[in-house]
N, CA and C atoms as an extended XYZ file, in Angstrom:
564
Properties=species:S:1:pos:R:3:atomname:S:1:resname:S:1:resid:I:1 pbc="F F F"
N       100.487       82.150      105.916 N   MET     1
C       101.805       82.732      106.082 CA  MET     1
C       101.676       84.211      106.409 C   MET     1
N       102.532       84.707      107.246 N   PRO     2
C       102.476       86.127      107.614 CA  PRO     2
C       103.097       87.020      106.545 C   PRO     2
N       102.454       87.104      105.404 N   CYS     3
C       102.944       87.923      104.294 CA  CYS     3
C       102.036       89.132      104.109 C   CYS     3
N       102.572       90.154      103.472 N   SER     4
C       101.746       91.309      103.122 CA  SER     4
C       100.664       90.865      102.157 C   SER     4
N        99.524       91.531      102.239 N   GLN     5
C        98.392       91.173      101.399 CA  GLN     5
C        97.819       92.439      100.780 C   GLN     5
N        97.286       92.325       99.575 N   GLN     6
C        96.618       93.438       98.917 CA  GLN     6
C        95.152       93.079       98.732 C   GLN     6
N        94.273       93.823       99.364 N   LYS     7
C        92.834       93.639       99.160 CA  LYS     7
C        92.456       94.221       97.808 C   LYS     7
N        91.397       93.694       97.244 N   CYS     8
C        90.992       94.060       95.891 CA  CYS     8
C        90.143       95.325       95.881 C   CYS     8
N        90.664       96.368       95.235 N   TRP     9
C        89.922       97.616       95.104 CA  TRP     9
C        88.762       97.479       94.134 C   TRP     9
N        88.895       96.613       93.147 N   ALA    10
C        87.800       96.438       92.181 CA  ALA    10
C        86.544       95.924       92.894 C   ALA    10
N        86.718       94.988       93.805 N   HIS    11
C        85.565       94.476       94.557 CA  HIS    11
C        85.011       95.534       95.517 C   HIS    11
N        85.903       96.263       96.150 N   LEU    12
C        85.456       97.300       97.078 CA  LEU    12
C        84.666       98.385       96.350 C   LEU    12
N        85.161       98.820       95.205 N   ILE    13
C        84.459       99.838       94.420 CA  ILE    13
C        83.112       99.309       93.942 C   ILE    13
N        83.095       98.045       93.522 N   ARG    14
C        81.827       97.430       93.104 CA  ARG    14
C        80.825       97.426       94.261 C   ARG    14
N        81.282       97.056       95.450 N   ASP    15
C        80.398       97.035       96.623 CA  ASP    15
C        79.891       98.433       96.966 C   ASP    15
N        80.782       99.423       96.906 N   LEU    16
C        80.365      100.808       97.175 CA  LEU    16
C        79.305      101.259       96.174 C   LEU    16
N        79.516      100.967       94.891 N   ASN    17
C        78.549      101.353       93.860 CA  ASN    17
C        77.205      100.657       94.045 C   ASN    17
N        77.242       99.377       94.354 N   THR    18
C        76.007       98.620       94.569 CA  THR    18
C        75.213       99.220       95.727 C   THR    18
N        75.905       99.495       96.822 N   ASP    19
C        75.212      100.069       97.985 CA  ASP    19
C        74.763      101.496       97.727 C   ASP    19
N        75.509      102.230       96.935 N   LEU    20
C        75.108      103.592       96.591 CA  LEU    20
C        73.793      103.582       95.808 C   LEU    20
N        73.649      102.611       94.914 N   TRP    21
C        72.391      102.477       94.158 CA  TRP    21
C        71.251      101.991       95.049 C   TRP    21
N        71.570      101.187       96.056 N   SER    22
C        70.504      100.629       96.901 CA  SER    22
C        69.985      101.622       97.944 C   SER    22
N        70.765      102.645       98.271 N   VAL    23
C        70.318      103.675       99.227 CA  VAL    23
C        70.510      105.056       98.603 C   VAL    23
N        69.712      105.393       97.585 N   PRO    24
C        69.944      106.624       96.817 CA  PRO    24
C        69.742      107.923       97.601 C   PRO    24
N        69.043      107.873       98.728 N   PHE    25
C        68.765      109.108       99.464 CA  PHE    25
C        69.621      109.260      100.724 C   PHE    25
N        70.616      108.420      100.866 N   ASP    26
C        71.512      108.492      102.014 CA  ASP    26
C        72.654      109.460      101.670 C   ASP    26
N        72.452      110.729      101.977 N   THR    27
C        73.438      111.758      101.625 CA  THR    27
C        74.757      111.572      102.381 C   THR    27
N        74.676      111.032      103.576 N   GLU    28
C        75.903      110.791      104.337 CA  GLU    28
C        76.759      109.726      103.641 C   GLU    28
N        76.108      108.699      103.110 N   PHE    29
C        76.840      107.666      102.381 CA  PHE    29
C        77.420      108.243      101.087 C   PHE    29
N        76.678      109.122      100.433 N   GLU    30
C        77.192      109.782       99.223 CA  GLU    30
C        78.448      110.583       99.547 C   GLU    30
N        78.445      111.264      100.689 N   THR    31
C        79.615      112.029      101.128 CA  THR    31
C        80.798      111.103      101.369 C   THR    31
N        80.528      109.970      102.007 N   PHE    32
C        81.572      108.986      102.285 CA  PHE    32
C        82.176      108.455      100.982 C   PHE    32
N        81.318      108.090      100.030 N   VAL    33
C        81.781      107.569       98.749 CA  VAL    33
C        82.583      108.640       97.996 C   VAL    33
N        82.171      109.900       98.117 N   ALA    34
C        82.922      110.991       97.477 CA  ALA    34
C        84.327      111.096       98.085 C   ALA    34
N        84.442      110.896       99.390 N   GLU    35
C        85.766      110.902      100.039 CA  GLU    35
C        86.631      109.760       99.508 C   GLU    35
N        86.024      108.585       99.329 N   VAL    36
C        86.761      107.440       98.778 CA  VAL    36
C        87.205      107.765       97.354 C   VAL    36
N        86.292      108.308       96.555 N   ARG    37
C        86.608      108.666       95.172 CA  ARG    37
C        87.752      109.687       95.119 C   ARG    37
N        87.686      110.706       95.969 N   ASN    38
C        88.726      111.747       95.990 CA  ASN    38
C        90.089      111.174       96.371 C   ASN    38
N        90.083      110.109       97.155 N   LEU    39
C        91.337      109.459       97.530 CA  LEU    39
C        91.851      108.583       96.395 C   LEU    39
N        90.997      107.716       95.873 N   ILE    40
C        91.474      106.656       94.978 CA  ILE    40
C        91.640      107.107       93.528 C   ILE    40
N        90.887      108.087       93.081 N   PHE    41
C        90.961      108.501       91.679 CA  PHE    41
C        92.369      108.981       91.285 C   PHE    41
N        93.001      109.887       92.039 N   PRO    42
C        94.375      110.297       91.668 CA  PRO    42
C        95.377      109.139       91.730 C   PRO    42
N        95.159      108.217       92.660 N   ILE    43
C        96.055      107.068       92.765 CA  ILE    43
C        95.927      106.196       91.518 C   ILE    43
N        94.697      105.948       91.088 N   MET    44
C        94.477      105.119       89.895 CA  MET    44
C        95.015      105.811       88.633 C   MET    44
N        94.908      107.124       88.583 N   GLN    45
C        95.493      107.852       87.452 CA  GLN    45
C        97.013      107.666       87.423 C   GLN    45
N        97.638      107.732       88.585 N   ALA    46
C        99.092      107.542       88.665 CA  ALA    46
C        99.474      106.117       88.265 C   ALA    46
N        98.674      105.139       88.661 N   VAL    47
C        98.937      103.753       88.268 CA  VAL    47
C        98.843      103.618       86.747 C   VAL    47
N        97.827      104.253       86.151 N   GLN    48
C        97.671      104.216       84.698 CA  GLN    48
C        98.857      104.877       83.996 C   GLN    48
N        99.347      105.956       84.560 N   THR    49
C       100.434      106.718       83.936 CA  THR    49
C       101.800      106.075       84.151 C   THR    49
N       102.095      105.683       85.382 N   TYR    50
C       103.443      105.252       85.738 CA  TYR    50
C       103.582      103.754       85.979 C   TYR    50
N       102.484      103.026       85.998 N   GLY    51
C       102.555      101.598       86.284 CA  GLY    51
C       102.611      101.343       87.775 C   GLY    51
N       103.016      100.156       88.134 N   LEU    52
C       103.015       99.727       89.533 CA  LEU    52
C       104.399       99.896       90.165 C   LEU    52
N       104.902      101.103       90.160 N   LYS    53
C       106.206      101.431       90.732 CA  LYS    53
C       106.009      102.243       92.002 C   LYS    53
N       106.531      101.743       93.118 N   LYS    54
C       106.302      102.400       94.404 CA  LYS    54
C       106.859      103.824       94.452 C   LYS    54
N       107.923      104.100       93.705 N   ARG    55
C       108.502      105.448       93.753 CA  ARG    55
C       107.524      106.515       93.274 C   ARG    55
N       106.569      106.139       92.432 N   TYR    56
C       105.572      107.082       91.941 CA  TYR    56
C       104.327      107.149       92.825 C   TYR    56
N       104.210      106.219       93.766 N   HIS    57
C       102.979      106.132       94.539 CA  HIS    57
C       103.137      106.384       96.036 C   HIS    57
N       104.354      106.363       96.537 N   GLN    58
C       104.552      106.506       97.978 CA  GLN    58
C       104.048      107.841       98.518 C   GLN    58
N       104.081      108.891       97.703 N   HIS    59
C       103.627      110.198       98.198 CA  HIS    59
C       102.119      110.211       98.476 C   HIS    59
N       101.393      109.211       97.991 N   PHE    60
C        99.955      109.125       98.274 CA  PHE    60
C        99.667      108.681       99.709 C   PHE    60
N       100.682      108.249      100.422 N   ARG    61
C       100.486      107.851      101.822 CA  ARG    61
C        99.918      109.009      102.657 C   ARG    61
N       100.324      110.237      102.350 N   LYS    62
C        99.785      111.397      103.064 CA  LYS    62
C        98.290      111.529      102.814 C   LYS    62
N        97.870      111.308      101.572 N   SER    63
C        96.439      111.357      101.236 CA  SER    63
C        95.681      110.259      101.961 C   SER    63
N        96.288      109.085      102.051 N   VAL    64
C        95.653      107.962      102.748 CA  VAL    64
C        95.490      108.304      104.226 C   VAL    64
N        96.531      108.856      104.836 N   ASP    65
C        96.449      109.237      106.253 CA  ASP    65
C        95.360      110.286      106.473 C   ASP    65
N        95.284      111.262      105.575 N   HIS    66
C        94.250      112.292      105.679 CA  HIS    66
C        92.852      111.669      105.542 C   HIS    66
N        92.698      110.768      104.592 N   PHE    67
C        91.425      110.073      104.396 CA  PHE    67
C        91.002      109.358      105.676 C   PHE    67
N        91.936      108.667      106.320 N   TYR    68
C        91.602      107.939      107.545 CA  TYR    68
C        91.274      108.886      108.693 C   TYR    68
N        91.895      110.049      108.728 N   GLU    69
C        91.507      111.038      109.735 CA  GLU    69
C        90.047      111.447      109.532 C   GLU    69
N        89.662      111.636      108.284 N   VAL    70
C        88.292      112.048      107.961 CA  VAL    70
C        87.298      110.955      108.310 C   VAL    70
N        87.571      109.722      107.921 N   ILE    71
C        86.565      108.680      108.148 CA  ILE    71
C        86.508      108.219      109.595 C   ILE    71
N        87.589      108.364      110.343 N   VAL    72
C        87.573      107.936      111.740 CA  VAL    72
C        87.009      109.032      112.642 C   VAL    72
N        87.407      110.279      112.408 N   ASP    73
C        87.036      111.362      113.309 CA  ASP    73
C        85.616      111.888      113.112 C   ASP    73
N        85.077      111.756      111.924 N   ARG    74
C        83.738      112.281      111.661 CA  ARG    74
C        82.691      111.387      112.320 C   ARG    74
N        81.719      111.991      113.007 N   PRO    75
C        80.671      111.179      113.662 CA  PRO    75
C        79.589      110.745      112.660 C   PRO    75
N        79.766      109.604      112.043 N   TRP    76
C        78.813      109.098      111.065 CA  TRP    76
C        77.606      108.478      111.774 C   TRP    76
N        76.452      108.550      111.133 N   THR    77
C        75.251      107.929      111.693 CA  THR    77
C        74.630      106.919      110.739 C   THR    77
N        74.946      107.013      109.460 N   SER    78
C        74.393      106.104      108.454 CA  SER    78
C        74.898      104.683      108.688 C   SER    78
N        73.982      103.742      108.642 N   GLU    79
C        74.343      102.338      108.829 CA  GLU    79
C        75.338      101.877      107.764 C   GLU    79
N        75.091      102.293      106.540 N   CYS    80
C        75.956      101.920      105.423 CA  CYS    80
C        77.376      102.473      105.630 C   CYS    80
N        77.456      103.719      106.040 N   VAL    81
C        78.774      104.343      106.265 CA  VAL    81
C        79.497      103.641      107.401 C   VAL    81
N        78.800      103.334      108.471 N   LEU    82
C        79.432      102.673      109.614 CA  LEU    82
C        79.994      101.303      109.224 C   LEU    82
N        79.281      100.600      108.349 N   THR    83
C        79.752       99.301      107.867 CA  THR    83
C        81.053       99.467      107.080 C   THR    83
N        81.075      100.436      106.165 N   TYR    84
C        82.286      100.655      105.371 CA  TYR    84
C        83.408      101.258      106.202 C   TYR    84
N        83.060      102.080      107.175 N   GLN    85
C        84.079      102.654      108.057 CA  GLN    85
C        84.843      101.518      108.748 C   GLN    85
N        84.100      100.539      109.263 N   LYS    86
C        84.742       99.389      109.910 CA  LYS    86
C        85.607       98.615      108.917 C   LYS    86
N        85.104       98.462      107.720 N   ARG    87
C        85.842       97.718      106.686 CA  ARG    87
C        87.147       98.430      106.329 C   ARG    87
N        87.073       99.744      106.154 N   PHE    88
C        88.283      100.499      105.814 CA  PHE    88
C        89.288      100.484      106.964 C   PHE    88
N        88.808      100.586      108.181 N   ILE    89
C        89.719      100.566      109.333 CA  ILE    89
C        90.351       99.187      109.475 C   ILE    89
N        89.543       98.140      109.336 N   ARG    90
C        90.047       96.771      109.488 CA  ARG    90
C        91.126       96.441      108.452 C   ARG    90
N        90.935       96.887      107.217 N   TYR    91
C        91.850       96.528      106.135 CA  TYR    91
C        92.765       97.679      105.711 C   TYR    91
N        93.026       98.587      106.620 N   ARG    92
C        93.812       99.783      106.273 CA  ARG    92
C        95.127       99.444      105.577 C   ARG    92
N        95.915       98.584      106.161 N   GLU    93
C        97.225       98.270      105.574 CA  GLU    93
C        97.101       97.451      104.303 C   GLU    93
N        96.162       96.519      104.261 N   SER    94
C        96.083       95.642      103.085 CA  SER    94
C        95.337       96.272      101.910 C   SER    94
N        94.731       97.422      102.104 N   LEU    95
C        94.125       98.130      100.977 CA  LEU    95
C        95.161       98.931      100.192 C   LEU    95
N        96.270       99.250      100.831 N   PHE    96
C        97.253      100.140      100.206 CA  PHE    96
C        98.648       99.526      100.104 C   PHE    96
N        98.737       98.211      100.125 N   THR    97
C       100.024       97.526       99.975 CA  THR    97
C       100.689       97.900       98.665 C   THR    97
N        99.898       98.069       97.610 N   PHE    98
C       100.454       98.361       96.284 CA  PHE    98
C       101.182       99.698       96.224 C   PHE    98
N       100.951      100.580       97.199 N   LEU    99
C       101.665      101.855       97.221 CA  LEU    99
C       103.121      101.683       97.662 C   LEU    99
N       103.385      100.622       98.414 N   ASP   100
C       104.702      100.438       99.022 CA  ASP   100
C       105.571       99.373       98.359 C   ASP   100
N       105.040       98.709       97.344 N   HIS   101
C       105.784       97.616       96.709 CA  HIS   101
C       105.663       97.723       95.193 C   HIS   101
N       106.707       97.396       94.512 N   ASP   102
C       106.690       97.371       93.047 CA  ASP   102
C       105.934       96.135       92.559 C   ASP   102
N       105.154       96.314       91.508 N   GLY   103
C       104.534       95.188       90.827 CA  GLY   103
C       103.325       94.572       91.500 C   GLY   103
N       102.835       95.157       92.579 N   ILE   104
C       101.653       94.608       93.249 CA  ILE   104
C       100.434       95.334       92.696 C   ILE   104
N        99.511       94.608       92.039 N   PRO   105
C        98.327       95.267       91.481 CA  PRO   105
C        97.314       95.630       92.572 C   PRO   105
N        96.476       96.608       92.295 N   TRP   106
C        95.471       97.071       93.249 CA  TRP   106
C        94.204       96.224       93.169 C   TRP   106
N        94.194       95.243       92.325 N   HIS   107
C        93.040       94.354       92.159 CA  HIS   107
C        93.533       92.915       92.259 C   HIS   107
N        92.608       91.981       92.255 N   ASN   108
C        93.020       90.584       92.342 CA  ASN   108
C        92.626       89.783       91.106 C   ASN   108
N        92.601       90.423       89.955 N   ASN   109
C        92.236       89.725       88.721 CA  ASN   109
C        93.176       88.563       88.428 C   ASN   109
N        94.470       88.769       88.644 N   THR   110
C        95.442       87.706       88.404 CA  THR   110
C        95.185       86.531       89.330 C   THR   110
N        94.916       86.826       90.588 N   ALA   111
C        94.653       85.757       91.557 CA  ALA   111
C        93.366       85.015       91.215 C   ALA   111
N        92.339       85.748       90.821 N   GLU   112
C        91.086       85.092       90.460 CA  GLU   112
C        91.261       84.193       89.249 C   GLU   112
N        92.032       84.639       88.279 N   ASN   113
C        92.300       83.783       87.124 CA  ASN   113
C        93.094       82.549       87.531 C   ASN   113
N        94.005       82.727       88.471 N   ALA   114
C        94.844       81.610       88.906 CA  ALA   114
C        94.043       80.541       89.652 C   ALA   114
N        93.024       80.932       90.384 N   ILE   115
C        92.266       79.948       91.171 CA  ILE   115
C        90.965       79.515       90.503 C   ILE   115
N        90.726       79.996       89.304 N   ARG   116
C        89.488       79.634       88.608 CA  ARG   116
C        89.339       78.116       88.500 C   ARG   116
N        90.439       77.424       88.170 N   HIS   117
C        90.359       75.961       88.047 CA  HIS   117
C        89.993       75.305       89.377 C   HIS   117
N        90.440       75.905       90.479 N   LEU   118
C        90.108       75.372       91.795 CA  LEU   118
C        88.619       75.555       92.102 C   LEU   118
N        88.071       76.690       91.710 N   ALA   119
C        86.638       76.926       91.911 CA  ALA   119
C        85.802       75.933       91.109 C   ALA   119
N        86.233       75.643       89.912 N   ILE   120
C        85.530       74.649       89.090 CA  ILE   120
C        85.610       73.276       89.752 C   ILE   120
N        86.788       72.933       90.249 N   GLN   121
C        86.966       71.642       90.938 CA  GLN   121
C        86.098       71.575       92.190 C   GLN   121
N        85.996       72.672       92.918 N   ARG   122
C        85.163       72.717       94.120 CA  ARG   122
C        83.706       72.418       93.778 C   ARG   122
N        83.239       72.995       92.666 N   ASP   123
C        81.854       72.766       92.256 CA  ASP   123
C        81.618       71.320       91.845 C   ASP   123
N        82.655       70.664       91.317 N   MET   124
C        82.503       69.279       90.860 CA  MET   124
C        82.724       68.263       91.967 C   MET   124
N        83.523       68.609       92.967 N   SER   125
C        83.916       67.647       93.987 CA  SER   125
C        83.460       68.089       95.373 C   SER   125
N        82.570       67.318       95.986 N   PRO   126
C        82.108       67.682       97.338 CA  PRO   126
C        83.170       67.446       98.414 C   PRO   126
N        84.264       66.766       98.082 N   SER   127
C        85.291       66.467       99.087 CA  SER   127
C        86.328       67.583       99.221 C   SER   127
N        86.171       68.654       98.472 N   LEU   128
C        87.108       69.768       98.535 CA  LEU   128
C        86.626       70.737       99.623 C   LEU   128
N        87.318       70.746      100.754 N   TYR   129
C        86.884       71.534      101.904 CA  TYR   129
C        87.707       72.799      102.066 C   TYR   129
N        87.082       73.792      102.687 N   GLU   130
C        87.758       75.075      102.890 CA  GLU   130
C        89.006       74.926      103.745 C   GLU   130
N        88.944       74.080      104.776 N   SER   131
C        90.098       73.933      105.667 CA  SER   131
C        91.326       73.429      104.913 C   SER   131
N        91.119       72.625      103.897 N   VAL   132
C        92.224       72.103      103.106 CA  VAL   132
C        92.670       73.130      102.062 C   VAL   132
N        91.715       73.762      101.420 N   THR   133
C        92.044       74.655      100.316 CA  THR   133
C        92.605       75.996      100.770 C   THR   133
N        92.314       76.413      101.980 N   ARG   134
C        92.797       77.714      102.450 CA  ARG   134
C        94.321       77.793      102.367 C   ARG   134
N        95.005       76.767      102.847 N   HIS   135
C        96.471       76.748      102.811 CA  HIS   135
C        96.974       76.689      101.371 C   HIS   135
N        96.288       75.910      100.571 N   TYR   136
C        96.651       75.818       99.157 CA  TYR   136
C        96.529       77.180       98.480 C   TYR   136
N        95.462       77.918       98.787 N   LEU   137
C        95.244       79.216       98.163 CA  LEU   137
C        96.289       80.238       98.583 C   LEU   137
N        96.718       80.180       99.827 N   VAL   138
C        97.785       81.086      100.281 CA  VAL   138
C        99.057       80.802       99.488 C   VAL   138
N        99.405       79.528       99.387 N   LEU   139
C       100.600       79.165       98.623 CA  LEU   139
C       100.451       79.518       97.150 C   LEU   139
N        99.262       79.310       96.603 N   LEU   140
C        99.024       79.659       95.203 CA  LEU   140
C        99.180       81.161       94.982 C   LEU   140
N        98.695       81.957       95.921 N   GLY   141
C        98.845       83.409       95.816 CA  GLY   141
C       100.301       83.829       95.835 C   GLY   141
N       101.081       83.220       96.716 N   ILE   142
C       102.512       83.519       96.788 CA  ILE   142
C       103.196       83.066       95.501 C   ILE   142
N       102.812       81.894       95.028 N   ARG   143
C       103.388       81.353       93.781 CA  ARG   143
C       103.122       82.288       92.603 C   ARG   143
N       101.889       82.764       92.495 N   GLN   144
C       101.535       83.638       91.384 CA  GLN   144
C       102.259       84.984       91.482 C   GLN   144
N       102.414       85.492       92.698 N   THR   145
C       103.146       86.748       92.884 CA  THR   145
C       104.608       86.566       92.474 C   THR   145
N       105.217       85.470       92.917 N   CYS   146
C       106.602       85.192       92.526 CA  CYS   146
C       106.704       85.067       91.009 C   CYS   146
N       105.759       84.380       90.431 N   ARG   147
C       105.774       84.173       88.973 CA  ARG   147
C       105.671       85.507       88.233 C   ARG   147
N       104.739       86.353       88.672 N   SER   148
C       104.547       87.635       87.976 CA  SER   148
C       105.731       88.575       88.165 C   SER   148
N       106.486       88.394       89.260 N   GLN   149
C       107.648       89.239       89.501 CA  GLN   149
C       108.960       88.595       89.067 C   GLN   149
N       108.870       87.413       88.469 N   GLY   150
C       110.065       86.738       87.973 CA  GLY   150
C       110.987       86.246       89.072 C   GLY   150
N       110.422       85.837       90.204 N   LYS   151
C       111.219       85.352       91.328 CA  LYS   151
C       110.961       83.865       91.526 C   LYS   151
N       111.917       83.180       92.100 N   SER   152
C       111.795       81.743       92.325 CA  SER   152
C       110.904       81.478       93.537 C   SER   152
N       109.816       80.775       93.299 N   PHE   153
C       108.872       80.424       94.358 CA  PHE   153
C       109.546       79.551       95.416 C   PHE   153
N       110.264       78.512       94.986 N   PHE   154
C       110.875       77.590       95.934 CA  PHE   154
C       112.010       78.240       96.708 C   PHE   154
N       112.805       79.053       96.043 N   LYS   155
C       113.877       79.756       96.758 CA  LYS   155
C       113.294       80.702       97.804 C   LYS   155
N       112.173       81.347       97.461 N   PHE   156
C       111.512       82.225       98.429 CA  PHE   156
C       111.020       81.423       99.629 C   PHE   156
N       110.357       80.295       99.389 N   LEU   157
C       109.856       79.476      100.490 CA  LEU   157
C       110.985       78.967      101.378 C   LEU   157
N       112.056       78.476      100.760 N   PHE   158
C       113.159       77.924      101.531 CA  PHE   158
C       114.001       78.990      102.214 C   PHE   158
N       113.888       80.221      101.784 N   SER   159
C       114.674       81.297      102.400 CA  SER   159
C       114.188       81.616      103.811 C   SER   159
N       112.930       81.297      104.105 N   GLY   160
C       112.367       81.630      105.411 CA  GLY   160
C       111.895       83.066      105.495 C   GLY   160
N       112.082       83.821      104.434 N   GLU   161
C       111.663       85.223      104.378 CA  GLU   161
C       110.156       85.288      104.159 C   GLU   161
N       109.514       86.357      104.667 N   THR   162
C       108.071       86.530      104.472 CA  THR   162
C       107.742       87.760      103.645 C   THR   162
N       108.768       88.443      103.171 N   ASP   163
C       108.576       89.641      102.365 CA  ASP   163
C       109.397       89.486      101.085 C   ASP   163
N       108.717       89.551       99.939 N   LEU   164
C       109.407       89.337       98.665 CA  LEU   164
C       110.491       90.364       98.391 C   LEU   164
N       110.293       91.609       98.809 N   GLU   165
C       111.322       92.626       98.576 CA  GLU   165
C       112.556       92.373       99.432 C   GLU   165
N       112.351       91.951      100.674 N   LYS   166
C       113.499       91.619      101.524 CA  LYS   166
C       114.224       90.399      100.969 C   LYS   166
N       113.456       89.434      100.473 N   PHE   167
C       114.047       88.250       99.841 CA  PHE   167
C       114.911       88.658       98.655 C   PHE   167
N       114.399       89.548       97.832 N   GLU   168
C       115.140       90.020       96.662 CA  GLU   168
C       116.393       90.775       97.090 C   GLU   168
N       116.296       91.565       98.167 N   ALA   169
C       117.459       92.308       98.664 CA  ALA   169
C       118.537       91.349       99.160 C   ALA   169
N       118.115       90.301       99.883 N   HIS   170
C       119.083       89.296      100.349 CA  HIS   170
C       119.725       88.587       99.159 C   HIS   170
N       118.936       88.313       98.138 N   LYS   171
C       119.435       87.648       96.929 CA  LYS   171
C       120.489       88.525       96.246 C   LYS   171
N       120.218       89.839       96.154 N   ARG   172
C       121.176       90.760       95.532 CA  ARG   172
C       122.476       90.814       96.347 C   ARG   172
N       122.351       90.835       97.678 N   LYS   173
C       123.543       90.886       98.525 CA  LYS   173
C       124.396       89.629       98.330 C   LYS   173
N       123.721       88.457       98.255 N   ARG   174
C       124.458       87.207       98.050 CA  ARG   174
C       125.174       87.220       96.704 C   ARG   174
N       124.527       87.716       95.672 N   SER   175
C       125.158       87.729       94.350 CA  SER   175
C       126.293       88.747       94.286 C   SER   175
N       126.194       89.848       95.037 N   GLN   176
C       127.271       90.835       95.054 CA  GLN   176
C       128.493       90.287       95.769 C   GLN   176
N       128.250       89.478       96.799 N   VAL   177
C       129.366       88.869       97.514 CA  VAL   177
C       130.080       87.887       96.597 C   VAL   177
N       129.343       87.147       95.781 N   ARG   178
C       129.938       86.159       94.878 CA  ARG   178
C       130.586       86.796       93.649 C   ARG   178
N       130.119       87.937       93.235 N   THR   179
C       130.586       88.553       91.995 CA  THR   179
C       132.093       88.800       91.975 C   THR   179
N       132.704       89.393       93.037 N   PRO   180
C       134.158       89.619       92.972 CA  PRO   180
C       134.937       88.317       92.821 C   PRO   180
N       134.509       87.247       93.481 N   GLN   181
C       135.205       85.967       93.380 CA  GLN   181
C       135.093       85.414       91.974 C   GLN   181
N       133.920       85.499       91.402 N   SER   182
C       133.740       84.938       90.074 CA  SER   182
C       134.500       85.776       89.027 C   SER   182
N       134.622       87.078       89.260 N   SER   183
C       135.373       87.888       88.313 CA  SER   183
C       136.881       87.580       88.388 C   SER   183
N       137.362       87.217       89.596 N   LEU   184
C       138.753       86.824       89.734 CA  LEU   184
C       139.042       85.520       89.003 C   LEU   184
N       138.150       84.568       89.151 N   SER   185
C       138.356       83.288       88.485 CA  SER   185
C       138.228       83.435       86.974 C   SER   185
N       137.411       84.372       86.519 N   ALA   186
C       137.263       84.605       85.079 CA  ALA   186
C       138.520       85.262       84.504 C   ALA   186
N       139.239       86.044       85.324 N   ALA   187
C       140.424       86.740       84.861 CA  ALA   187
C       141.602       85.777       84.674 C   ALA   187
N       141.577       84.668       85.371 N   ARG   188
C       142.688       83.700       85.305 CA  ARG   188
C       142.641       83.009       84.027 C   ARG   188
């Protein structure tokens, strides 16, 4: 489904740390990782302080834009940096979805917990194929997001909407239209 996606920062940070340990003398990679740290550390502090509310995080978009200017414009030569540069450019929007939406975590711990039973089933059953499970996992991710945000999964699917916030806005508009009528009938 063409929905917004949030890539997992916990995995990205783990990968950066692993590679940093594997190439200890690559000063260019150290510089790159320092740029990532300088970007993400204040954002994570704000998440710890204010929670997952977009009103507290939207101002970090300027920092994100500045970060991308640095990583795109600088002529890197390190193989490790070039690999991560491509990764950051490829996933630019999905790395920072949580800045623009309420309640979207910067990690995928909830999703991993939700699909753990599927991973166990995959290990037990050789008939569980990726082509079949991919669609299931997309729906499961949407289901878990709806569940964590207290929204109806089926109403979202049947609405034809692909953005949970737009779906919620349409839902509020529908209820506001009904409210005056219901208040009139209650007054009688």
